[in-house]
KESELO-401914 format. One record per residue: z, x, y of N, C-alpha, C, CB in turn; residue in one letter. Coordinates in pm, whole numbers, plus 50000, padded with zeros to 5 digits. Glycine has a CB too. Example, Ala and Ser with C-alpha at 12.3 -4.5 7.8 and 13.67 -1.06 7.14 Angstrom:
BEGIN
507805131949431507805123049550507805132049670509055113149553A
507085128549775507145136749894507875129050003505725140849940S
END
This chain:
BEGIN
787577949656365787597945256505786407936256530787597957356602M
786617924856590785547915556622785587912256769785647902756539T
784607904156815784557900656956785797892856997783307892556986S
786457886056900787667878756935788797888056977788107870156818E
788687900956944789737910356981789687914057128789627922856897D
788587910257196788427914057336788797902157422786967918857366V
790007902157473790457891157556790657895557699791747885357501G
791177886857785791387890357925792247902657943791997878857997P
793197904557849794077916157862793347929157834795267914657768E
792137928457778791387940557745790477945057858790577938257621D
790367936857961789427939958069790187945558188788627927258110V
789797957658232790447963758346790127956058473790007978358361D
791037956558569790787950358699789707958258772792077949758785D
788867951058844787837957458926787947952059066786407955058869V
787337959259160787397954859298786757941259314786727965059390D
787297933159403786727920059428785287921559476787557912259532A
784427913459421783027914059461782197923559378782927917959604G
782847931759295782107941159212781637934359086782957953459178S
780407937359044779867931558922779997941258805778407927758942D
780597953058830780777962258720781767956358620781247976058771E
781487958258492782377953358388783027965058317781617944358288Q
784307963258282785027973458206785837966558098785947981958297R
785877972357981786727966757877787177977757783785977955657799F
788257974857711788857984657620788937978657480790247988957669A
788807987257379788877983257240789777992957164787467982757176L
790567987657075791417996056990790857995956849792897991056992A
790718007656789790138008956655791228007256550789428022656639V
790947998456457791897996456347791177989856232793117987856393A
791787990156115791267982756001789877986955958791257968356032G
788997976955947787677979255892786747987655976787047966555867G
787127990756101786257998756187786488013756171786467994756332D
787498017656096787748031956075786568037755996789098034255999I
785988048356050784838054655986783498048956028784978053455839G
783518038356108782278032256154781708039756274782498017656190S
780428037556301779768043856416780298037856546778228042056407R
780418046256647780898041856777780018030956836780978053556873L
778678033156838777788023456901777798010056827776368028856907D
777908010456696777907998156617779167989856645777818001456467A
780307996456656781557989356680781547982956819782767998856666V
781077990156919781037984557054780087972757060780617995157157I
778887974157001777907963357005778407950956933776587968056944A
779157952856824779677941556749780837934656819780117945956612A
781487941856908782697936556971782467931357112783757947156975S
781377935657176781127931957316779937922557323780887944457403A
780207909957345779127900157356778217903857473779707885857375A
776907903157450775967905857557775427919857558776587903157686G
775977928857476775477942657471774807945257337776637952757496L
773557949157342772867952957219773227967357185771327951357234S
772897971357064773207985057022772427995257107772867986956874R
771167991757142770378000657227770998002157364768937995457240A
771537991157419772197991857550773458000357542772537977757601Q
774207998957433775418007057416775058021857411776178002857288V
773988025157340773558039157330773208044857467772358040357236Q
772598036757553772268041257689773548043457770771358031057759K
774548034857750775818036757820776488049757777776758024757795L
776408052757649776988065357597776248077257656776928065757442I
774908076557660774118087457718774448089557865772628084457703E
774828078757933775148079758076776598083958100774888066358144A
777358086557993778738090958009779698079858049778808101758110G
779368067358013780168055958055781088050757946779278044758101L
781168058157835782048054357724782998065857694781218050457597V
784268062757681785248072957642785958068657515786278075357756T
786348078557435787148076157314788418084257328786358080057183V
789538077257336790848083557357790828092857478791278091257231S
790188088357585790178095657710789108106357723791478101857730G
788338108857618787288119057620785918112257625787398128357495V
785068116757716783728110857729782958112557599782958117257846I
782458101557546781698101857422780308107257447781628087857359A
779818115457356778468121157370777548117457255778568136257380T
778118112157146777318108857028777518094156990777688118056910K
776408086856989776478072656952776928070856808775138065956972A
776618080656724776948079656583778298085456546775908086156503G
779108088956645780428094556616781248084756533781168098056746A
781928089856431782738081356344784128079456402782818087356202R
784608067256398785878063956461787048065856365785858049656512L
788188069256424789408071356348790468061256389789938085656367R
791438059256302792528049956332793238054356459793528049156215A
793488044756547794198047656670793308051456786795158058456647G
792018053656762791098056656872791088045056972789668059556819D
791088048457100791018038357206789688040057280792238039657305A
788878029857278787558030457339787588023357473786488024057246I
787008029657573786848023257704785368023657741787718030357814E
784878012457790783448011057821783288005857963782748001557721V
782388012258037782018007458171780578002758167782218018658279R
780337990658213778987985258223778667983658371778837971458147V
777777992058425777477991458569776917978058610776508002458607P
777077974858737776487962658791774967963558782776927960358938A
774287952358757772817952558752772237957958882772267938458725P
771207966058869770547971358988769757960359057769617983058951E
769507961959188768727951759260767367949859194768547955759408P
766997937159178765747934059113764577937059204765717919559068L
763597944459156762447948259237761147942159186762327963159242E
761267932759094760087926159041759727914359131760317921558894V
758457912859159757997902359250757807889259174756697906559320I
758317878559230758087865359172756637861259194759057854859234A
756007855959090754607851859100754427837759046753707861659023E
753577830159114753327816359076752327815958962752807808159197D
752827818758841752027818658720752397806058643752247831558634I
751417797758605751737785258535752487787758404750457777458507P
753467779358378754237780058255754227766558184755687784558284L
754107766758052754257754657973755697754257923753237754157853T
756497745457982757927745157955758217735157844758717741458083I
758897739857741759267731357627760667725557643759187739357498L
761547732757712762917728157732763517735957848763787729957602F
764317729257929764997736358039766237728658080764047738158160E
767317736158105768497730558169769117741558254769507725058063D
770367740258289770987749858380771217763458317772287744558429A
771157764358184771487776858116770327783758046772547774258017D
769357776257997768247782257924766927775857964768467780857773V
765857783257940764507777957957763677783057840763887782258095I
762917774057778762047777657668760617774457707762437770257537A
759707783657679758307781757716757417783757595757917791457829I
756207778757606755167781257508754327792657564754297768257478D
754607804857520753927816657576752487817457527754687829657538K
751537818657618750147820257575749867834557530749187816357687P
748917836257442748487849657404747927856657527747437849157289A
748177869657536747697877457649748717879257760746497871057705G
749807871557756750837872657859751887882757815751497858857888L
752007893757890753027903857863754387898157903752727917157940V
755417900957825756727894957851757407901157972757617896457730V
757487914357979758227920658089757417932058150759587925958039H
757677935058278756947945958344757167959258275757357946958490P
756127967358275756147980658216755017988358280756007980158057A
754968001458260753838009058315752508002758274753898023658268P
751697999558374750417993158349750477978058358749917997058216G
751697972558363751877958058371753007954858469752177951858230H
752867959058593753917956958692753957942558740753727966258810A
752867935258721752807921358766752087913158660752087920158903S
752067900058683751377891258591752087889458458750017896358567G
753387891758453754147890758329754977877958326755057903058311T
755547875258210756417863658196757617864658291756897862158052L
758167876558306759307878258397758917874758540759837892658391V
757737879058585757277875458719757197860258734755897881858749N
756677853658630756547839058633757907832258633755717834258515A
758837837258551760167831358544760927832858675760957837658431L
760737844158742761427846258869760957836258974761207860458919L
759697832258965759177822359060759707808459025757617822359059F
759707805458897760117792058854761627790158858759607789358714H
762387800258820763837799258813764467809358910764347801758668C
765037804659015765627813759114767017818459073765707806859250R
767497813858959768867816958918768917823558780769707804258916D
767887831458746767877837958616769017847958602766547845058593L
769507849258480770537859058451770037873158479771007857858305S
770877881458540770477895158569770977905158468770957899058704G
771777900858371772417910258280771407916858186773477903258199I
770217911158176769227916858088768637929858138768137907158066G
768927933758261768407946258314767477943958431767697954058207G
767097954658496766307953658617764967946758592766087967358676V
764307950158484762967945058461762907933858357762087956158418L
764067929758304764047919458202765107908758228764257925658065R
765117902558345766157892658373766067880858278766067887858518P
767167877958210767207866258125766517867457992766647855158196G
765817878457966765067879757841765997883957728763907889857858I
766047876257621766917879357508766117882857382767837867657479V
764817880157383763937884257274762537884457331764047874757148H
761577888757253760217889057306759207886457196759937902357375R
758017883257239756867882457150755867892957196756227868157151L
755117898457102754067907857141753097901157237753317913057016D
752427909057318751487903857417750527893857356750707915357480K
749967897057239748927888557182749447878957075747857897157123D
750757876557075751337866056991751707854457081752587871356911T
751327842457041751617830557121752827823257064750387821057124S
753337813457141754367804857087755677804357161754627808656953G
756697799057093757987795957156758747808657194758827787457063V
759187809157319760087819657366761177813357450759327830557448M
762357819457447763467814357526763987825257619764597809257435I
764417821257739765077830257834766327823357884764117834057954A
767267831157934768537825457979768607825258131769707833357921T
769377815758182769507813958327770927816158375769037800158368K
771837819358284773227821958323773767833158237774097809258310S
774777840058287775367851158212776017846358083776387858458299D
776647834658087777307829757965776267826557858778157817157995R
775137821057900774067818157803773447830957752772997809157866A
773297840857841772687853557801773537860457695772507862757923H
774847860657715775727867157618775647860357483777177867157668A
775657847057483775637839657356774297841057285775937824957381A
773187840257359771877841157296771577855357249770787836357392M
772037865257324771877879057279772597881057146772417888857385T
773787875557135774537876657010773837869256897775957871157029A
773227857656929772537849756826771327857256773772107836156883A
770557863656861769387871056814769797883856742768467874456932F
770897890056786771387901856715771817898156573772567908356791A
772487886656559772897881956427771667879056341773787869456438A
770637873356403769407870356329768767883156277768417862756417K
768797893656356768227906356312768917911556187768327916756422S
770197908056172770957912256055770847902255940772417914256092R
770107891355963769997881155860771157871555859769867887555727G
771827869855974772997861355983772787850656089774257869756013E
773727841356099773707831556206772837819556177773247837956332G
772757810456276772077797656258770737796956330772967786456306T
770397807056407769107806956475767987807656372769017818856575L
766947799556390765847799056292764507799556364765947786156206A
763607807556309762257808756366761227807756254762097822156444R
760117801256282759007801156188757707803956263758927787656113S
756777810056191755497813856249754357808556163755407829256263Y
753197807056225751967804256152751037816156171751307791056201L
750377820056063749487831556068748277828955979750227844456023A
747177835956009745997835555923745867849255859744697831656004I
745897849455726745837861955651744537862555571747067863455558A
743957874455565742737876455486742737890555427741457874155572A
742647891555295742557880655197743867872755188742207886355059P
743827861055124745037852855118746057858155019744687838655081P
747327854355033748327858154932747947852454796749737853154973P
748407858854692748027854954557748667841854513748397865954459A
749887839354552750607827554505750797817154613751947831454449G
751507806454582751737795854681752847798954780752047782954611P
753817806854738754957809954825755697821954767755917797654839R
756587827554848757347838954800758267844454908756427849754751G
758947855154875759857861954968759577876854963761347858954934T
759427882955079759237897255090760567903255134758077900855190L
761137911455051762467917255076762347932455060763557911354977R
762397939655172762127954055169763057961755261760677956655208T
762987975055248763517983855351762517984155466763797998155295Q
762947987955583762057987155700762407998255799762157973255768Y
761368004755852761618015155951760328020456010762398026555889G
760438031156087759268037456147758348042856039759688048656244R
757058042056065756078047555971756308062555959754618044456017H
756308068155840756618082455824755618091755891756708085755678P
754398087055916753378095455978753118091256122752078094855898V
752778078656143752508073556277753778067156331751318063356277N
754488074156416755798069656461755748057856558756518081056527R
754538054156602754408042456688754288029656606753198043956779K
754148031156476754018019756387755258018256300752758020956301E
755328006956230756448004356140755918002655998757247991856185F
756818003855902756418002955762757537996855679756018016755707S
757127989355577758107984155481758087992555354757817969455447S
757368003555359757298012655244757998025755278755828015355203K
759248024555318760048036155354761148038055250760658034655497V
761578050455235762608053555135763958047855176762718068655115A
764218047455305765488042155356765248035955492766578053355364A
765998025555523765848018955651766698006455656764378015555678G
766377997555748767087984955760766477974755664767057979755905K
767257964755631766747954055545765837944855624767917946055482S
764737940555564763827931055626763447920455523762547938155682A
763597907755561763317896855468762447886355536764637890455416V
761307883255474760387873155525760057863355413759087879655581T
760247850555439759857840155343758497834655386760937828655336H
757597832255289756257827555324755797816455231755257839155319W
754867808355282754307797355205752887794855254755177784455219E
751947793555163750567790455200750477775755239749587793755083V
750027773155360749847759555409748477754155371750027758955562V
747467762955381746097758755352745277770955312745457751655475E
744537769655205743627780355165742287778055233743457780955008R
741747788455295740577787455380739547797955340740967789155529L
738717794555239737667803755198738307816955155736637805955314H
738037827755227738587840855191739857844055269737557851755215A
740477833755325741697835755404742667824355373741367836355557A
743787824255445744767813555427745607811955553745667816255305A
745967799455581746947796655685748317797355619746707782555754L
749177806055671750467808755607751597805755704750547823455560V
752627798955654753847797055733754857807555690754437782555715R
755467814255789756427824855759757747822055830755867838655801L
758827823655759760157821555814760917834755809760927810455736V
761397839055923762117851755931763587849855894761997857756071L
764027857555798765467858155769766117869255851765717860355619E
765357879955876765787890555967764757891456079765947904455892T
765067899156181764137900256294763877914756329764687892856415G
762877920756267762497934656295761197934956376762337942656163R
761017945356453759797946856532758577946856441759847959856615T
757607938156471756357937056395756577932856250755607950256398H
757717926856220758077924356079757017916556003759387917056072Q
756547905456058755567897255987754267904855968755307884156063I
753787911256073752517918456065752587929755962752147924156202R
753697936855959753847947955866754017942955723755037956655905V
754877933055704755097927755570753797922455510756147916655573H
753047915055590751797909455540750807920455503751177900055645A
750647930155592749687940955567750097949555448749527949755691A
751367952955440751837961655332751767954855195753267965955359D
751667941455194751597934355067750187929255038752577922755065H
749207934555112747807932055077747137920255140747717930554936G
747797913555236747147902355305747407903155456747647888855248W
746787913255522746987915155665746497903255747746277927655710P
747047901855866746627891155956745277894556017747677888656067L
744417884756028743127887456090743357890456238742147875356071I
742527899256291742607902656433743697912356469742787890556510G
744497916956373745587926156404745007939956432746637926756288D
745127944956556744497957756592745217969956535744427959056740P
746457968256489747247979456441747347979556289748647979056501V
747707968356230747957967856086746857960556008749287961156061Y
745857955456078744827947656013743707956155956744247937756109G
742697949355903741527956155849740307947255870741727959655699Q
739147953455882737917945755899737517939255768736787954655953R
737097926855776736657919755658735127919455651737217905455656S
734597920555530733157919655510732697905155497732737927555387R
733667896055485733327882055472732877876555608734537873955417D
731747869655610731177865055737732067854855806729797859155713E
732657845555730733507835555794734767841855853733897824755693R
735347850855780736547857655831736207865755955737167866955722V
735077872755955734647880456071734407871356191733367888456038A
733837859556168733597849956276734907844856332732737838356227A
735867842056244737187837456289737887848356369738057833456169A
737737860756326738307872156397737747872856539738017885356321D
736417871356550735787871956683736217860156770734257872156669R
736347848456709736747836556785738157837956840736657824056697A
739027844356763740427845856805740607857356902741327847956683L
740067869056868740167880556958741547886456971739687876657091G
742427883256877743807888556878744367886756738744707881256985R
745607891556716746217889256586746517874456569747517897656570Q
746267869356451746427855056422747877851956392745527850856304A
748707852156495750137849856478750647840956591750917863256475L
751337830256553751827820356649753267816656615750927807656650H
754167818356712755577814456693755667799356706756517821656798A
755657792456593755507777956592756787770456625754997773556460A
757927775256574759187767956594760327777556628759527759856469T
761287772356700762527779656728763647769356731762447787656864L
764677771456651765837762656648767087770856671765917754856514A
767987765756756769197773256789770277763756837768907783956897F
771497768356829772617760956886772697764357034773957764256813D
772707754157118772757756657262773927765757295772857743357342H
773717776457373774777786357396775977781157472774217797757470P
775877769657535777007764257611777517751257549776607761857757V
776617741857520777047728857468777207728757317776057718257509T
776537737957247776587738157101775647728357035777967735357057G
774937720357114773987710657059772817717956995773487700857170V
772377713156879771247719356810769947715956883771187714656663R
769177726156918767907724556987766797729156894767877732557122I
765797720756872764667724256788763377722656869764637715556658E
762607733556880761427733756964760187736956882761587743857077L
759077730556918757817732956850756737736056954757407720656765D
755897745756923754757749057008753487746256929754807764057055A
752617737456979751387734256906750457746256899750667722356972P
749567746056801748607756956789747727757656913747747755256662L
747557769456970746687770657088745207769257049746917784057158P
744367767557149742957764757125742257775957049742247762457256A
742577788657082741887799757015742237800356866742237813157082D
743477797156834743917797056694743207785756619745467795556684F
743147774056684742477762656622740997765456600742647750156708A
740367772556693738947776156679738737785556561738427782656808L
739647795156543739547804256430739667796756298740627815056439A
740577786956294740707778856173739437771056146741897769256186L
738827765856253737577758156237736467766956181737127752156372A
736427779656221735417788856168735597790956019735487802356241Q
736827790455972737117792955831736947780555744738517798155816L
736957768855804736857756455727735387753355701737537744655801R
END
């Protein structure tokens, strides 16, 4: 079963003016024996697996007329799945006039060069001053399907990672971009991202590929690890751009998209990023220590993002120049 199986005939009628969505799926063929949440996420554009799991927890998914209680329930031939997606709750985030560096914008998407230190979405301790607050001020028509606190957000960068980020301004763009990033996480699709990082000590060779299992750290569950016995596949391609004393400027291309993937892959293979407060390490080298102090954050910058426009299909390629703090750290190492 694929997303093409969900047509107008699969969507139940709803009251006029209601934003609640309902759709039905019939299990057959290759989906027999598959997980319930995985099948729904693969078939319903715009819903991530985590969102599907929340719908199941809320009792909004039924299988053959019975409310589903387990996201991992295995499906059988002939099972009929019905899903209700509630209307987005009223947005309670305040729009704030926070300056944005816009790389691209049209009626459906907006791409910005996110500065380090800017939190992407509101959370406990960060109710204001976030990218979402800034986007709400700049774009009065952001997509609401991303949730109450994440309108239009289809991916994110860590607070202290700078570079290219994209948000959606329409529901059709949100569904398509969500699917594109989900495919990227699996190592599929045409979306492409590259990063620049400073690693110390430097990698041993000129280039390579890190291909590992990936999951939660077995001891510290707030961290991730590529040294797990079982997990999801994670693939990072890397190339040394410049050797800098006891460090190196490295370009990294993500084939998959896992949380903290670059930081973890680099650290687990012996060349952690300078300034990384979680996976990094202090260097005894004076130049590296000076670069660390100059940067004051993990040395990671989302340099490029290329994608097929979610509505027109035109290929969009965006570049974010190195920010001043990153350039200063490089100068310390040269």
